[in-house]
N, C-alpha and C positions, 0 to 999 in steps of 0.2 A: 319392372322394378327388381333390383338386386335381392336375391333370396336371402343372402347373408344379413343384409340390413334389416329385413323384416324379421328374421330369426332373432337378431339381437334385441329388437324392440319387444318381441313376444316373450323373450326370456325375462325382461324387466317386468312385463305385464303380469306374467305368472307369479313372479316373486311378490309383486305388490298385492296380489290376491291370496298370498300365503299358500300357494300351490307348489312352490319351488324355493329352495334355499341355495343361494349362490355364495361362494366363498370370496374372500377379498381379491384373490388373483383373477377370478372370473370377472368380477366387477372392473378390475383394472383393464383387462383385455377388451371388454365391451366398450368402456368409455374411450379407450384408445382408438378402437375401430370407428366409433361415432365421430370422434374428433378428426380423424383422417378423412372421413366422408365430407366434412365441411370444406376441405380444400379442393374438392372436385365440384366444379360448377356444372352440375347436371341434375338428373332426377334424384341423385343421392341426397344432396342437401335440400332439395325442394321437398322431399319426403319429410326430412327433419323439421323443416319450416312449418309444415302442416300439422306437426305433432308437438309443437312447443309446449302446449298446455300439459300434456302428459310428461314430457321430458323434464320440465322444470317443476311443475306443481306436484308431481308424484315421484318420479324416479330420482331426480336430484335431491328433492326434499327428504326422501327415505335414506339416501346415501349418507347425508350429513347428520342425521339424527344420532345422538349418543345412545349407546345400547348397554344392556346389562354386562356384556362382555367388556366394554370400555370401563365401566365402573369397577369390575372385578380386577382388570389388569392394572388400573391405577392404584387400587388399594393394595395390590400385591407388591408392586414396586413403582412408586411414583416417578422416580428419576428415569427409569427405563421407558416408562409410558410417555413422559413428556418429551424425551429425546426422539420418540417415534412419531411425533406429530409433524405433519407436513409443513406447518407454519414455522416450526423451530429449525428443521433441517431437511435436506433432500432425502426422500425415502423411495427406494427402488420398488416398483410395482405397488404403489400405494393406491388403494381404491379411491379414497377421498382426494388425494393429491391429483390423481389423473382426472377425476370428475371436475375439480376446480380448474384444471387446464382446459377441459372441454368447455366449461362455462365462459372462460375468457375468450376463447375462439368463437363461441356462439354469439356473444354480444358484439364481436367485431363483424361477424358475417351478417347477422340480422339484428342490427342495432336497435331500431325503434320497436320492432316486435318483441324482442327479448326484454328490453327495458319495461315495456308495458306489462308483460307477464310477471316480471320480478316485482313490480310495484304491487301487483295483485297478491303475490306471495307474501310480501312484506306486511301488507294489511292483514292477511290471514294469520301470519305468525304472531303478530302482536295482539290479535284478538283471541287467539287460541288459549285454552286452559291447559293444554298439553305442553309441558316445558321442552319436550324433545322437538316439537314442531317449531316453537319459538327459537330454540337453539339452532336448528337447521336453517330457518329463515335468516337469522343473523349471519350465518356462514355464507349463504348465497349473496346477501347484500354486500358483505365485506369483500368477497372475491371479485365482484364486478364494480366495486366502488369507483374505479377510475372512469367508468362510463355513466354510472347511475347517479352519482352525487355531483351536484353543480359546484363548479369552482367560483368563488366570489372574490373577484379581483377588482381593483379600482380601474384597471385598464383591460382591454380585451386584445388578444393577439390578432394581428393583421394576417388573414389567411385568404388566399385567392380561391376562386370557385373550384379550380381543378384540384387543389390540395384538399379542400373541404370535402369534395366528392370522394377523393381517394381514401381519406382517413375516416369517412363516414361519421361525421360529428353528430352528436345527439342533440336534437332540438331542446333548448333549455326548458321548454314547457313540459317535457317528459321527465326531466331530471328532478331529483329530490333536493330539498334545502337541507344540507348536511347539518347546519347549526340547529335547525328546528328538530331534526331527527335526534340529535344528541341531547338537546334540552328536554324534549317532551317524552322520548321513549327510552333512550339508552342510559342516561344518568341514574335514573331510579333503579335500573336493573343492576347497577354496580353494588347495590345493597341487598340483592336477592339472597335468600337463605340457601338456594340451590347453587352449589359450587360451580356447576357446569354453565349456568346462566351468568354468574359473576365473571367467570373466566372469559366466556365468549363476548360479553358486553365490554370488558376491558379491551379485548382485541379489536372489536368493532370501533370503539372510540378512537383507537390509534389509526385505523383505516380511514375514518372520517376526517381526522385532523390532517391527514396527508392531502386532502382535497380542500379543506376549509382554511384558507390563509388569513382571512380577516374576519374576526368574530365581532358581531354587532354588540353582544352583551358580554362584557368582561366577566361578570359574575358567573356565567356558564363555564367559562374557561377556568376561572379560579376554583370553582367547585370540582371540576374534573381533575385538576392537578392535585388538590388536597385529598380527594378520594383515592386517586391512584397512588399517592404517596402513602396513605394508610394501608392500601392493599398490598404494599410490599411486605407488610408484617402479617398478611393473612395466614392463618394456621394451615390452610391448604396450599402446599407448595405450587400446585398447578395454577392457582389464581395469582399468586405472587409473581410467578414467572411471566405470565401474560400481561400483568400490570406493568412489569418492567419493560416489556417490549412496546407497550403503548405509550408510556411516559416519555420515551425517547423522542417521540414525534413532537412533543410540546417544546423541547429544547430548540427545535428547528423553526419555530414560529417567530416572526419578527414583531413581537408584541412587548412594548416597553413595560407595561403594567405587569404582565406575567413574568417577565425577566426579573423584575424587582421582587416579586413573590418568591421566585426560585432562588434568587441570591440570598434572600433573608432566611430561607429554610435549607440552605445548602449543607449545613452541618448535619441536620436531621436526615436529609436525602442521602448523604454519603454514609452515615451510620447504618441506615436501613439497607443500603446496597451491600455494605460489608457483611451484614448479617445474612442477607440472601445468598451472597457468594459463598458463605460458609456452609449454607444448607445444600447447595447444588452446584455442580460444575457444568455450566452452559455458556456458549458463546453469546447468546442473546442477552444474558445477564451481564457478563463482563463488558460487552460492547456499550452498555448503558453508561458504565463508569468512564469508558473511553470518550464517549460523546460529551459527558459533563466536562471532562478535562479539556477537550477541544473547544467547547462552546463557552466555557466560563474560566478561561485560563488564569486570568488575574485573580479571580475570586477563590480559586482552589489552592493557590500558593500557600496560604497559612495552614492548609490541611495536607500539605505535600508529604510530610513524614507519616501521617496516619494512612494516607493512600498507599504509599510505598510499603509500609509495614504489612498492611492487610493483603495487598497483592502478593508480596513476597512470601508471606506465611501460607497463603492459599496455594501458590505454586509449589512451595516446599512440601506441603502436606500431600498434594496430588502426585508429585514426583516420588515421594517416599512410599505412597500407597502402591503405585505402579511397580516400584522397585521390589516391594515385598510380595508382589503377586496377589494382592488381596482386592484389587480394583474390580468394579462391577463390569459386566459385559457391555460396555459402551464402545461404539465404533472408534477406532484409532483416529480416523480423520476428524471426528468431532473433538477429541481430546487435543489434537494438534491445533485446531482452530481456536479452542479456548485458551490454550497456553500462548499461542502466538498473539492473541488479542491482549492478554495480560502483559506480555513483554512489550508490546507496542505502547500500551498505556504507561508502563514504567518509563519507557524512553521519552514519552511526551512530558511526563512530570519532571524527570531529571533535566530535560532541556529547559524547562521553565525556570529552573534554579541556576542555570548556567549563563554567564555573561555572553551576549550576542557577539559573534565574530563579524557581523555585517558592518561594512564600513571600515574594516581593518586596514584597507589600503590607503586610507586618508588619515590625516593627523587628528581630526576630530574623533574618528572611530577609535584610534589608538588611545587617545586621552580618555575617552569614555570607558574603555575597557580597563585602563589603569585605575581610574577612580573606583570602578566597581570592585576590582580586585583588592584594593587597599582599604576601602571604607565600607561599601554597602553590603549588607547581608540581608537576604530575604527571610531567613529563619535564624533562630538562635544557633550559635556555633556548634553546640553539642548535638543539635538536631542533624547537622550535616554529617557529623561523625557517626551517628546512629544509622543514617541513610546509607552511607558508604559501606559500613560494616555489614549491614543487612544484605545489600546487593552483592557484595563480594562473596558472602557465604552462599547466596543463592546461585551465583555463577560457578562457584566451586562445585556445587552439587550438579549443576547442568553439564559443565565441561568434564566432570569426573564420572559421569554416568556410563553405564553399559547398555542403556536402553536406546536402540536404534531409532526409536520414534523421535528422540530429541533432535536428530539431524534435520528434521523437517522444519524446525523453528530455530535452528542454530544461527541463522543469519541475523534474526532479530536480537538474539542474545549477544552476538558479536557487536552489533550497533550499540547495545546497552553498555558494553565494556568501554566503547569509544566515548560515549556520552558521560560515563562516570569519570573517565580520565579528564575530560574537558571541565568537569566540576572543580578541578584543582586550579583552574584559572582564577578562582576566587582565592586571593592570597592567604587570608586567615585559614581557609580550609586546607590549603597546601601545607601550611606550617603545622596545622593540627595533625595531618597524616604523617609528616616527616618526624614528628615527635614520638611516634609509635613504631617506627620502622627505620631500617638503614637509610632509605630514601623515601620520599613521598610516593614513589612509583613502584616500590617493591612488590606489593600485592598485585598490582596491575600487570607487571611483566610475568609474574607467576601464572596469572589467569590466561594471559596470551599464550604462554607455552603449553598450558593445559589444553587450550583450544587447538593448537597445532598438533599436539599428541593425539587428541581425539580424532582429528581428521586423518592422521597417519594410521591410527589403529583401525579405522574403517577401511583402510586400503584405498581410499578415495572412491570406492565403488558406490557408496551411498551418499557421497557429498555432491550436491547439485551444482554448487558454485564455489570454486576455490577463492573467487574474488571477495567472498564475505569477510576475509581477514583484512581487507584494505583499510576500512575506517579505523579499527582499533590500532592497526600498525602505524598509520599516519599520525594518529593522535598521540601515540606514545613516542614514536621516533622524533617527532617535532619537539616535544616537551622534555624528553630525556634521552639525548643522543648517546650519552655514556652507557645507559642501560641497553640501548639498541646494539651498541658495539659488542656487548657481552653475549648476545644471542645470535649475532650475525651469521656465524658459520653454520650453526644448527638450522637457522632459518633458511639459508640458501640451499642447504641439502634437501630440505622439505620442498622447496620450490622445484628443484630438479626432479624429485619424485612425482610431484604433481604434474609437471610437464610430460613425463613419461606415461602418466595415466590419462592423458588427453586434455589437459587444461592449459594448452599452449598459450592461447590469447590471454587467459586470466593471469598466468604467471608473468607475461610481459607487462600487463597492467600493474601488478603488484611491485615488480622490480622498478618499473618506471616511477611509481609513486615514491619508492624509497629514494631514488635519485633526486626527484623533485623536492621532496621535503627536506633532503639533506644537502641542498645546494649551498647553504650557508654554513652548516655544521661540519660538512665533509665526513659524515659518519660512515660512508660506504667505501672508503679507501681499500679496506682489506679484501673486498670481493670485486673491485672494479675491473681489474685486468681479466678476471674470469668472465665477468658479464660482457665485457667488450669483445673478447674472443668469441664467445658463444653467439652474440648478436651478429658479428661480422660473418661468421660461418653460415648462419641462417639467411642473412641478406644475400650472400653470394649464391646460395642454393636457390632462393626464390627468384632472383633476377635471371639466373641461367635457365630456369625451367619455364619461364614465361616467354611466349613468342613476342617479337618486337612490336607487333601490331596491337598488343593488348596492354599497353602502358597504363591506360586508365583503369583497367581491371586490376592490374597489379597493385596500384595505389589503393584502390577501394577495398581490395581483399586483404590488405596488410596494414590497416590503420594502426593496429596495436604496435606492430613492429616499427612503423614510422614514428610514432610518439616515443617509443623506447630509444630509437636511434637518435632522435633530436635531443632527448634529455641526456644521453651519454655524451654527446658533443658539448652540451652546456656544462655538464658536471666536470668534464675533463678540463676545459679551458678556464673554468672558474676556480678549480681546486688543485689540479694535478699537472698542468702544463709546464710550469716552471720546474717542478721537482723531476719530472720525467726528462725534460730537456737537459738537465744537468747530468744525466746518467751517460754511460758509455754508449756509443752509437749502435753497437750490436744489441744491447739491452733495450734500447729505445726503438729499434727498427720494427719490431713486431707491433708495438703500440701504434706507431705511425701508419703502418700498413693497414691495420684494422680500422683505424679512424678514417683512412682514405676511402675504404669500402663504404662505411656508413655515411660519410660526407657526400660521396657520389650518389648514394641511394636517395638521400634527402634532396640534394640539388636537382637531380634528374626527374624524380617522380613526385615530389611534394606538390607540384603545380596541379596535379590531377586529384588532389584531396579536396573534397567539397565540404567537409565538416569544419565549421568555423573554429571549434575548440582545438581541433588537430592542427589547423593552419597556424594557430598562434604559436605552437611549439616549433613548427617549421620556420616561421618568420624569425623567431628568436635564434634558432640554430643557424640560419643563413647570416643573420647579423653578426653572430659570434665568429663564424668562418671568415667573413669579410674583415672584421676587426683584427684578426690574427693572420690575415693574408694566407689562409690555409687552402684556398681554392682559387681558380681563375677568377679574376676580378669581375670582368664583364659578364661572364656566364652566371655567376652567383648573383650579381646585381640584377640581371634581367629576370632571374627566378624570383628574387625578392620583390621586384616591381610587379610581377604577375601575381604573386601571392597577396599583395596589398589590394588587389582588385577583387571584388566579389565574383566568384565563379558563376558561369551562366546557369548552372544547375545547382546553385547553392541550396543546401538543405538546412533550414533553421534548426538550431538546437532546441529552441523553445516552441513547441507546437501548441497553438491555441485552439481551443474547441469553442463552438457556439452551442448554446443550449436551446432546445426547442421550447416554445411557449405554447405548445398545443394543449388541447383540452383533455388529454388523457395520457397515461404513462405508457409510452410505446416501448416495445421490446426489441426494436430494430437494432441490428448490430452497428457498432461504430468503431472507429479506429482508435484504440486506446494505446497509442505508441509513446510510452515513456522512454525516450531514447537513452540507450546505454551510455551515450557520449556525454550526457549531462553529468555522469559520475566523475568526469575529469575535472570538474570544478572543485578542487580540493581546498577546503576551508583554510587549512594551515599552510598552504603553499606560499613560498616567498615570491612567486611570480604573480600573485593576485594583484600586487600593487604596481605591476609593470604594464604599461600600455604599449603593446608591440608595434602598433601603427606609428605612434609618436617616435618610438625608438628607431624604427626603420627610416622614417622621414629624416630625422636628424643625421643618421649615418650616411644616407645617400647624399645629403647636402654637403657633408664633409668630404665625401669621395667624388664629388661632382667633377672637379677638374681632372681627375685621373681616369674617368670613364671615356670610352670612345664616343664620337658624335651621335651615333644611332642610339646607344644606350642612354646617353644624356637626354636626347629628345624624348625617348619613352618615359624617362623619369619625370621630366617636366610635365608631360601630359597627365601622368598618373597623380603626381603631387598636387596638381591644380584641380583634380577632380575628386580627391579624397579629403 
């Protein structure tokens, strides 16, 4: 037997007999070692299996008991204490956090034996007169609830024997009825005079509701919701915070009766959450508000102004405290997460007030948007004014700050600016803003310039993604081309600085966005020649540096440049072809030469692009070249025919995931690939209403008689199959 393992167990034994005192770091190291032993299928974990009674009934139970030190720390600084709880946020070298991780691994390794032992501890805890034992027992039950508590579904997952053996399912006879545990034991503890029992009971109720999807007795559910709602006002902030974390699970239940109760009390719920947010800055509290907004989007619209005012006031207060240097010693990562969550919720609420752009490509969609803009208001008009003024002032503070921490959530603030701009699609709101400034967009362009200056001020060293400016830029340039013209030179200089700082692909995306959204307005004329020359030079360098055998790699490695090249071609022939053609031959020669480089790049290499969204731009560019007879007819037609076919290794832009219906929450890794190319679906793009396949088919049919026989035959085959 390994001497270290025996030593670890003996240390716990001595501590349980009051012969030794171990500090938190020692506990963390011991629990980490024991957890690692579970991954070794040998005498290590067999030894642990033989000592489950001591491990769970003594050592784990002792670890989770609240102590005099806990009470003193909480009384000294409740906010710092709450922030240090492993259930609230990740804590490095946390003795209880590491012990809970050990428990989760233990119940996976020795499922039936561990569940049996925990059932015994549960009974012991609820029968004990010692509140620290009861508290600890509730901790243990909550940490292994995904295995201990039975899921009550109307259907059972179909699992083959191999999968069942692999995942070590718990026999239902060993599992606890979660609803019964909640009704008989936990509900009454929510009224305990002991704040630690109230807090842990609230937390445990949330863990139970994660497993209990269908409640037999609605009254149990109603009582739980009403009690948790009351606990948001608990004088002990510790209890209120854990009640907020628990109540969020009730929003996720598909229970019509409960939803009705929540909707009827939503004004009270929001008011109490606002009060709690004023008391403490925690992500687990702000995320509750975000969950309400997501789950009850229609019901919260009448309260949109109150939600926005409260979040903005909280953010402003927190930012000012940080600016003054009077903030408490709370981890910067936690502050970033809180503020990011608040900004995300603001974005959600503002989007609820904005007319949808979906269906903008068809007549019905346009008519719906028009009617919304001219007639329908979800709030009183003055409420829109208050909302816009409040958020503008908040963004002024954010974009004007010298706090480097703000760069961590600057992307969400940039999206908020874009959503605020889209709010002007409501015509009365636009008129209201125009009545207070030179144009309706004056404040928004000012904020956009502040955002650019903040990025420049940081020297781009702390900016994680220059592409964060894409949404606000597109939203503004689409709605106010004249305003875009005024900042165009400064904007392009910043793009060059960003490219020199290593944001080459992001800059290509941003400039391509400008071209795309300005296809109809022609707002990019002033910088077009420079953009064309730069793109031509870089394409020439890329092509010359790649071996001829790596054509597919060249295309896949330069998708950003491919999109930019395609949009330069589209923009030129739609806006500038006639004006440049009228110039002197010498003046026009450079333009023609650069366009020839980009056209050759698109025609030769676009067939190797596998992303559907990029191929759309390539198809439209090839159609444009054919219409203007700018390239060899049959060569470009053959490329167009190839692009119209799905590539063999086509990669879908929309990746669909399947959810597991297993009987526990698995922590297995999964591929969470939100493709960056989905960002190319620009809401305001004039190309959204263009079907590239239909356009290409029509053009090829028009050119049919001019094509050589082989090209014509290829065309017929493809057109018949698409």
